[in-house]
C-alpha atoms as one frame of an Amber mdcrd trajectory, in Angstrom:
protein
  -0.131  -0.383  -0.224   1.335   3.503  -0.814   1.345   6.132   1.451   0.143
   9.345   0.501   1.181  13.230   2.653  -0.724  16.165   3.113  -0.159  18.113
   0.410   1.354  21.595   1.985   1.893  24.276  -0.233   3.222  26.249   3.004
   6.551  24.139   1.800   7.259  24.880  -1.217   6.912  28.909  -0.460  11.022
  29.316  -0.728  12.017  32.155  -2.495  10.266  35.796  -3.301   9.945  34.086
  -6.634   7.571  31.512  -6.237   6.069  33.425  -3.104   4.550  35.883  -5.987
   3.767  34.010  -8.733   1.626  31.732  -5.988  -0.146  34.909  -5.038  -0.723
  36.444  -8.606  -1.629  32.444  -9.712  -4.936  32.568  -7.115  -5.451  36.968
  -7.832  -7.042  34.746 -11.374  -8.674  32.840  -9.787 -12.635  33.911  -9.706
 -12.940  32.724  -6.306 -12.063  35.682  -3.884 -11.541  32.304  -1.180  -7.997
  31.545  -3.435  -6.332  34.015  -3.220  -7.181  34.490   0.947  -6.203  30.975
   1.410  -2.619  31.192  -1.389  -2.159  34.354   1.341  -2.284  31.916   4.131
  -0.128  29.596   3.188   2.772  32.152   2.394   1.837  33.281   5.778   2.131
  29.913   7.453   5.892  29.997   5.004   6.889  32.742   6.315   6.112  31.986
  10.159   2.570  33.150  10.968   3.695  34.177  14.632   6.388  36.099  12.871
   3.336  37.826  10.510   1.051  38.379  13.751   3.674  40.186  15.195   4.352
  42.554  12.520   0.996  43.161  11.414  -0.268  43.856  14.816  -2.854  41.438
  14.725  -3.303  38.855  17.654  -2.022  35.266  16.418  -5.361  33.743  16.699
  -7.768  36.357  15.194  -4.683  36.580  12.033  -5.323  32.503  11.745  -9.729
  34.283  12.515  -8.755  36.297   9.921  -7.052  33.723   6.877  -9.565  30.663
   8.203 -11.983  28.800   4.681 -14.509  30.794   4.740 -13.509  34.310   6.420
 -14.908  37.608   5.516 -11.399  39.926   6.376 -11.624  43.554   6.377  -9.893
  45.494   3.518  -7.571  47.178   5.835  -6.826  43.354   7.787  -5.252  41.988
   4.050  -2.869  45.448   2.852  -1.180  43.950   6.875  -0.917  40.993   6.264
   0.421  41.792   3.056   2.748  44.394   4.166   3.880  42.233   7.179   4.878
  38.932   4.205   6.553  41.746   2.658   4.367  41.883  -0.649   2.502  44.406
  -2.876  -0.243  44.312  -5.078   0.234  46.138  -7.771  -2.476  46.427 -11.333
  -1.733  46.792 -14.470  -3.847  47.570 -17.792
C-alpha cells in the first residue's frame, strides 16, 4: 500500500519569486477564497507568529482572518500583505 502525505503549499514557498507567482496565480481565480488561502499559505511559510507580530494582529485573529470562508476586512488584508513584504499592483 502506498502512503501519501497531505500536500501543503507552504512547504514549497521558499523564495520571493515562488511567493509572487503563487499569489499572482491565486488572483486569477474568480473565487476570493483562493486568494485568501494563498495568503494563508504564504503566512504559514513565513511563520504565523512573525506575521502576527509584524502586523500588530494577534495570532488567533490572524488565523481567523485567513480561515476558509472568512470575510476579512480590506485593511486586515493590507496589513497581512505588508507583513509578508508583498504588494499588489494593477496593470492594464
